[in-house]
Each structure stands twice: as C-alpha cells, then as structure tokens.
C-alpha positions as CSV (number, residue, x, y, z in Angstrom):
1,M,12.8,11.7,0.7
2,K,15.4,12.8,-1.8
3,K,17.8,12.9,1.1
4,Q,17.2,9.3,1.9
5,I,17.2,8.2,-1.9
6,E,21.0,10.1,-2.2
7,Q,22.1,7.9,0.7
8,I,20.7,4.9,-0.7
9,F,22.9,5.9,-3.9
10,F,25.9,6.8,-1.8
11,I,26.0,3.4,-0.3
12,A,25.7,2.1,-3.8
13,A,28.3,3.8,-5.2
14,A,30.8,3.2,-2.6
15,F,30.0,-0.5,-3.2
16,F,30.0,0.1,-7.0
17,F,33.0,-1.8,-8.2
18,F,32.6,-4.6,-5.8
19,Q,28.8,-4.9,-6.7
20,T,29.7,-5.0,-10.5
21,A,32.0,-7.9,-10.0
22,A,29.6,-9.8,-8.1
23,L,26.7,-9.4,-10.3
24,N,29.0,-10.3,-13.4
25,A,30.7,-13.4,-12.1
26,Q,28.0,-15.6,-10.1
27,D,31.1,-17.6,-8.8
28,S,32.5,-14.5,-6.5
29,I,30.2,-15.4,-4.1
30,P,30.3,-18.8,-2.5
31,Q,27.1,-21.0,-2.8
32,S,25.8,-23.5,-0.3
33,S,25.3,-26.8,-1.4
34,G,22.1,-27.1,-0.3
35,R,19.1,-25.0,-0.5
36,I,16.0,-24.3,2.0
37,P,12.1,-23.6,1.1
38,L,12.3,-20.2,2.6
39,L,8.7,-20.3,3.9
40,D,9.3,-23.2,5.9
41,A,12.7,-21.8,7.4
42,V,10.7,-18.7,8.7
43,K,7.2,-19.8,9.6
44,N,8.2,-20.6,13.3
45,E,10.9,-17.7,13.6
46,G,8.2,-14.6,13.9
47,I,9.2,-13.4,10.4
48,V,6.6,-12.4,7.9
49,F,7.2,-13.1,4.2
50,F,5.5,-11.7,1.4
51,W,5.8,-12.9,-2.1
52,D,4.7,-11.6,-5.4
53,S,5.4,-14.6,-8.2
54,L,4.6,-11.9,-10.9
55,S,7.4,-9.9,-10.2
56,Q,9.5,-12.8,-8.3
57,T,10.1,-10.3,-5.6
58,G,9.8,-10.7,-1.7
59,V,9.5,-9.1,1.3
60,L,10.5,-10.6,4.9
61,E,9.3,-8.5,8.0
62,R,10.1,-8.8,11.7
63,S,10.7,-6.3,14.5
64,G,9.9,-3.3,12.2
65,H,12.7,-4.3,9.4
66,Q,12.3,-5.1,6.1
67,L,14.5,-7.2,3.9
68,S,13.5,-6.9,0.3
69,F,14.8,-9.2,-2.5
70,R,14.3,-10.2,-5.8
71,A,14.8,-14.2,-7.3
72,G,17.9,-14.6,-9.1
73,E,19.6,-10.8,-7.7
74,Q,22.3,-11.0,-5.2
75,L,21.6,-7.5,-4.2
76,V,19.0,-7.2,-0.9
77,L,17.7,-3.9,0.2
78,L,17.5,-3.5,4.1
79,D,14.7,-1.0,5.3
80,S,15.4,0.6,1.7
81,E,18.6,2.4,3.0
82,L,21.2,-0.3,3.0
83,I,22.2,-2.6,0.1
84,M,23.8,-5.7,0.8
85,L,25.3,-8.6,-1.3
86,T,24.8,-12.6,-0.2
87,D,23.5,-15.8,-2.1
88,A,20.5,-15.3,-4.6
89,P,17.3,-16.6,-3.7
90,S,16.1,-18.9,-6.5
91,V,12.4,-20.3,-7.7
92,Q,12.2,-24.1,-8.0
93,D,8.8,-25.7,-8.9
94,G,7.0,-22.5,-7.4
95,T,9.1,-22.5,-4.2
96,V,11.3,-19.7,-3.1
97,T,14.8,-21.5,-1.8
98,V,17.6,-19.8,-0.2
99,T,21.0,-20.7,1.0
100,K,21.8,-21.1,4.7
101,K,23.9,-17.5,4.3
102,F,20.8,-15.9,3.2
103,L,19.3,-17.1,6.2
104,E,21.6,-16.1,8.7
105,L,21.7,-12.7,6.9
106,A,18.1,-12.2,7.6
107,D,17.8,-13.9,10.9
108,D,20.6,-11.2,12.2
109,Y,19.3,-8.3,10.2
110,L,15.9,-8.8,11.6
111,K,16.5,-9.2,15.0
112,P,14.8,-7.1,17.2
113,S,16.5,-3.2,18.1
114,N,16.4,-1.9,21.5
115,D,16.9,1.4,20.2
116,G,13.0,2.5,20.9
117,E,13.1,4.3,17.8
118,G,10.1,3.4,15.4
119,F,8.3,4.8,12.0
120,K,5.0,6.2,12.6
121,I,1.9,7.2,10.0
122,G,2.7,11.1,10.0
123,A,-0.5,11.8,7.7
124,I,-3.8,10.2,6.4
125,L,-4.8,11.3,3.1
126,I,-8.8,11.3,2.1
127,D,-9.8,11.4,-1.3
128,P,-13.5,11.6,-1.9
129,G,-14.0,11.1,-5.9
130,H,-15.5,13.0,-8.7
131,G,-17.2,16.3,-7.5
132,G,-18.6,19.6,-9.0
133,K,-18.9,18.8,-12.9
134,D,-18.4,15.1,-12.6
135,P,-21.1,13.3,-10.4
136,G,-19.4,10.1,-11.0
137,A,-22.0,7.3,-11.3
138,V,-25.5,7.9,-10.8
139,G,-28.5,6.0,-10.1
140,T,-32.0,7.2,-10.4
141,F,-35.4,5.4,-8.5
142,K,-38.9,5.9,-8.0
143,V,-39.6,6.0,-4.1
144,N,-43.2,6.5,-3.0
145,G,-43.5,8.1,-6.2
146,K,-40.8,10.6,-6.2
147,Q,-37.7,10.3,-8.1
148,V,-34.6,9.8,-5.9
149,K,-31.2,10.6,-7.8
150,V,-28.2,9.2,-5.9
151,Q,-25.0,10.7,-7.1
152,E,-21.6,8.9,-6.5
153,K,-19.7,12.3,-5.7
154,D,-22.4,13.4,-2.9
155,V,-22.1,9.4,-1.5
156,V,-18.4,9.8,-1.2
157,L,-18.2,13.3,0.2
158,S,-20.4,12.2,2.9
159,V,-18.5,9.2,3.8
160,G,-15.3,11.1,3.2
161,K,-16.1,13.8,5.5
162,N,-17.5,11.5,8.4
163,L,-14.0,9.6,8.3
164,Y,-12.1,12.5,8.5
165,S,-13.9,13.8,11.6
166,R,-13.4,10.4,13.4
167,L,-9.8,10.4,12.4
168,R,-9.1,13.7,13.7
169,Q,-10.5,12.9,16.8
170,S,-8.6,10.0,17.3
171,Y,-5.1,11.2,15.9
172,P,-4.7,14.8,16.7
173,D,-1.1,14.5,16.5
174,K,-1.0,13.4,12.6
175,Q,-2.1,15.5,9.6
176,I,-5.4,14.4,8.5
177,I,-6.1,15.7,4.8
178,M,-9.0,15.7,2.2
179,T,-8.4,16.5,-1.5
180,R,-12.0,18.4,-1.5
181,S,-14.2,18.6,1.6
182,T,-17.1,20.5,-0.6
183,D,-18.8,19.7,-4.1
184,V,-15.8,20.9,-6.1
185,F,-14.1,19.2,-9.2
186,L,-10.5,18.3,-8.9
187,T,-8.5,16.3,-12.0
188,L,-6.9,13.2,-10.8
189,G,-3.3,14.8,-11.3
190,E,-4.3,17.2,-8.7
191,R,-5.2,14.7,-6.4
192,T,-2.0,12.7,-6.4
193,D,-0.2,16.0,-6.5
194,I,-1.7,16.7,-3.2
195,A,-0.9,13.4,-1.9
196,N,2.9,13.1,-3.1
197,N,3.3,16.6,-1.7
198,V,2.5,16.0,1.6
199,K,5.0,17.6,4.3
200,L,6.5,14.8,6.7
201,G,8.9,14.6,9.8
202,E,11.5,12.1,10.0
203,R,10.7,8.5,10.0
204,E,7.0,9.5,9.0
205,A,4.6,7.8,6.2
206,V,1.6,8.5,4.7
207,L,-1.4,6.8,3.7
208,Y,-3.9,7.3,0.8
209,V,-7.5,6.4,0.9
210,S,-9.2,7.0,-2.3
211,I,-13.5,6.5,-1.6
212,H,-15.8,5.9,-4.9
213,A,-18.7,4.2,-5.4
214,N,-19.7,1.6,-8.2
215,A,-22.1,1.1,-11.3
216,S,-23.0,-1.7,-13.5
217,L,-24.9,-2.9,-16.3
218,D,-26.1,-5.5,-14.2
219,K,-28.6,-3.8,-11.8
220,K,-28.4,-6.7,-9.6
221,A,-24.7,-6.2,-8.8
222,S,-23.9,-5.2,-5.4
223,G,-21.1,-5.2,-2.4
224,Y,-18.1,-3.4,-1.3
225,E,-14.6,-4.1,-2.5
226,V,-11.0,-2.6,-2.1
227,W,-8.3,-2.0,-4.7
228,Y,-4.7,-1.8,-4.7
229,L,-2.3,-1.3,-7.4
230,S,-1.7,-4.4,-9.3
231,P,1.8,-6.0,-8.7
232,G,2.1,-6.1,-12.5
233,Y,2.4,-2.2,-12.9
234,R,5.5,-0.8,-11.6
235,R,5.7,3.0,-10.4
236,T,8.6,4.7,-10.1
237,V,9.4,5.4,-6.3
238,I,12.7,6.4,-6.5
239,D,13.8,10.2,-8.0
240,S,15.9,8.8,-11.1
241,S,18.0,12.0,-10.8
242,A,19.6,9.9,-7.8
243,A,20.6,7.6,-10.0
244,D,23.3,9.2,-11.5
245,D,26.2,6.9,-9.8
246,D,24.9,3.6,-11.3
247,K,21.8,3.4,-13.9
248,S,22.0,0.0,-14.0
249,L,21.0,-0.1,-10.1
250,F,18.2,2.1,-10.4
251,P,15.3,-0.5,-11.6
252,I,16.5,-2.8,-8.7
253,L,16.1,-0.8,-5.8
254,N,13.0,1.0,-7.4
255,S,11.4,-2.8,-7.4
256,M,12.1,-3.4,-4.0
257,M,11.0,-0.1,-3.0
258,E,8.0,-0.5,-4.8
259,E,7.1,-3.9,-3.4
260,E,7.2,-2.2,0.0
261,Y,4.3,-0.1,-0.8
262,T,2.5,-3.2,-2.6
263,T,2.8,-5.3,0.7
264,E,1.5,-2.2,3.0
265,S,-1.4,-1.8,0.5
266,I,-2.6,-4.8,0.4
267,L,-2.3,-4.9,4.4
268,M,-4.3,-1.8,4.9
269,S,-6.8,-3.4,2.3
270,K,-7.6,-6.6,4.3
271,F,-7.9,-4.3,7.5
272,I,-10.5,-2.1,5.6
273,M,-12.3,-5.2,4.1
274,D,-12.7,-6.7,8.0
275,G,-14.0,-3.1,9.1
276,L,-16.7,-2.7,6.4
277,Q,-17.6,-6.5,7.2
278,A,-18.1,-5.7,10.5
279,Q,-20.3,-2.5,9.9
280,I,-22.4,-3.2,6.7
281,G,-21.6,-7.0,6.3
282,D,-25.4,-7.8,7.2
283,Q,-26.8,-5.4,4.5
284,T,-24.5,-6.1,1.6
285,K,-21.6,-8.3,0.3
286,A,-18.0,-8.6,0.5
287,R,-16.4,-8.3,-3.3
288,G,-13.1,-9.0,-1.6
289,I,-9.7,-7.6,-2.2
290,K,-8.3,-6.6,-5.9
291,A,-5.6,-5.6,-7.7
292,E,-6.1,-2.8,-10.7
293,E,-4.0,-0.1,-12.3
294,W,-6.1,2.8,-11.2
295,F,-4.9,6.4,-12.0
296,V,-4.8,7.5,-8.2
297,V,-3.6,4.7,-7.1
298,R,-0.9,4.4,-9.3
299,N,0.3,7.7,-9.1
300,A,0.3,8.2,-5.2
301,N,4.1,7.2,-4.4
302,M,2.6,5.7,-0.9
303,P,0.5,2.8,0.5
304,S,-2.4,3.6,-1.5
305,V,-6.0,1.7,-1.5
306,L,-9.2,2.7,-3.5
307,I,-12.3,1.5,-1.7
308,E,-15.9,1.3,-3.8
309,V,-18.5,1.3,-1.1
310,G,-21.4,0.2,-3.1
311,F,-23.7,0.1,-6.0
312,V,-25.2,3.3,-7.2
313,T,-27.3,1.4,-9.9
314,N,-28.8,-1.2,-7.4
315,E,-31.9,0.0,-6.2
316,K,-31.6,-1.8,-2.9
317,E,-27.9,-0.5,-2.6
318,A,-28.5,2.8,-3.6
319,L,-31.2,3.6,-1.1
320,N,-28.8,2.3,1.6
321,L,-26.2,4.9,-0.2
322,N,-28.7,7.7,0.4
323,S,-28.8,7.2,4.4
324,D,-27.2,9.0,6.2
325,T,-26.9,6.1,9.3
326,Y,-26.0,3.7,6.3
327,L,-22.9,5.9,5.4
328,Q,-21.7,6.4,9.3
329,K,-21.8,2.8,9.2
330,T,-19.6,2.5,6.0
331,A,-17.3,5.4,7.3
332,L,-17.0,3.8,10.7
333,G,-15.9,0.6,8.8
334,I,-12.9,2.4,7.1
335,Y,-12.1,4.3,10.0
336,N,-11.7,1.0,12.3
337,G,-9.9,-0.7,9.3
338,I,-7.2,2.6,9.0
339,Q,-7.0,2.5,12.8
340,A,-6.1,-1.5,12.6
341,F,-3.6,-0.7,10.0
342,V,-1.9,2.3,11.9
343,T,-1.7,0.3,15.1
344,H,0.2,-2.6,13.5
345,F,2.2,-0.1,11.6
346,E,3.4,1.5,14.6
347,R,3.5,-1.3,17.0
348,S,6.0,-2.9,14.8
349,R,8.0,0.1,14.8
350,G,6.8,0.5,11.0
351,F,8.1,-2.1,8.5
352,T,9.0,0.7,5.7
353,Q,11.1,3.5,5.7
354,A,9.2,6.5,5.4
355,R,10.4,8.3,2.7
C-alpha cells in the first residue's frame, strides 16, 4: 500500500504547479456552455454510478475501472493511482451534472481493457465479536422447566467457524482468517490490527466481516441486519506521511479512496442481505442495510461490514440462535453473499485497486 500511495503522490508532485494554478483559477480549464445530468448520460453505457449526497462524492465504475470525483473539484482519481484534471462536476437542484469534456474523459478511461489483468480478493477476515470474559448480549429463558442461556459470543463463534470452513473449501487460493476460533477475549483494537496487517500480493484486496448478535429492551424486536460505515465518517485510508509533497491534496485523495471502500461495503452488504433472506428469511425478518460508525468497521481500512444475525433478547429468535441447524443456515446465507460479492468483484476485474 505504501508503494502505491507514494506513486499517487509522485504523480501529484509532478503536476503540482499545474494543479495549483488550475485550482486557484477556475478559468484555466475551459467550461462547456451546457451541462448534462450524469445519471442520464451513463445509464445506457454500462457504467455504474454511485453518489453520496452527504460528502458530495461520486464513483463511476465499468470494466474493472473506477473514476472517483467530488462536486466542485477539478481533480478526478482514476483507479486510485492516476490524478487528472477536467471540468468540475456540480450539483444543481439535487442532480449531478457534468460537461461533455468530463463525459469524454470518463468514457475513454472506463473502456474495457484487453490486458487480461484484474484484481482479486486475496483474503477474507472473519471477526466473531466478543469472547472470553466478554459474553456480549445475553438472553435467558425457561424451556421445559430448564434455564437456557444464549450468549452472543457463542452464537457468533459458531457462525464464524462454519463460515470459515465453507470459505476455506471454496477458496483454497485465498487467505481465510479468523480473529478468534476459540472462546478468547480480544480488544477492538487487536481485531482491527489483525485486519489491517494482512499481507496481500499485487492486485489483491481484503474483506472484513464482523459477526454479532443483537439485543433490545423491546423483547419483540427480531431480525437480521447488515451495517457498513456511515458515509459521514471519514477514515484515514492514505498514509499521511506520503503527502509531504503537497499536504493540500491529502484530504481530497483520502476522501476519494474512502468513497471506494464505502461503495464496496454497500455492495457486499446487499449481497449478504440477499443470502440471509434466502436461508432464514422464512423464520425471521430482514431489518435492512444500515450505516453506523462501529469501531471495528471504521478502523478497518478495507471494505468492511458488520452483521447482526438476530436478537438474543427475543425468546423465539434466541432459541433459533441456540440451534446448530439454524446457525448453519445463517452461516450459509452469509457465505452465499460473500461468494456473490467476490464473483462480482473478480469478474469486473476488481473495481477498486488493491492497497
């Protein structure tokens, strides 16, 4: 990653004088007289468009290539390693608009490549929450006159180990890693350190999957949900020491690379939700895909999701979560979702650079 970031800033330094002049003088780049709604322009071109209205950043993806931009900025980031200048996109009445020049750049860069080289998922890290002295959420119920205690740490470890076995069998060429495979306690920092220190090869990426169970004062609350990092929270995903040449470019590039992580996390969340729906949707409800600033998600510098498999405080659901058969189906749903995401990622030649 360090090498790749140094390459980014080498390019940035090479164009430093030109970029500074352009950013300080909007007239230095000719603007087309008319502006075109970006969504209308790309919808029939096989280009996928992602937009975050909160951060005013967007991503265009096609054929394994990605173009990241921010409204009002003339800098665009191409596959996380090449910086270019073009007409700045803008937002008018909630619609992202661009010039013909911007569209020509996007269409040219996002053309299919014939080099045959693509990115792949090199590692999948499974993180069963809690453990050891930390039981997580706990539900206690009477079944046939006997006390049954359902602990989150046990539920998620069972799901995690089953998921690990399935992924190991399907992907012998990938690193499948568990933060814990026994009943031990790990701090949140130790968990994300494991994730961020995974060794990857060239053109490889890593996925982070955190597994938890839910609890609520409302004993009727039930269902599964998948969380990703809120777009309102900005992680530092670029090494700031690599920005010595031009500190002013650091927040722009960091935001663009962060947006790619968010895009991938949302897609992975959707695939996992679909997988769970197919396996346990007839026994509990889908609570949806949600955004939050969980510690383990916000400190893992990679596509990351946190899965809540159900409520241990709901008696019916807790008894399901105490069933090996139900937990195996839950693990299968998560596995199918991850497998679908990996297939999408690798068939599209990897729409984000490995870092």
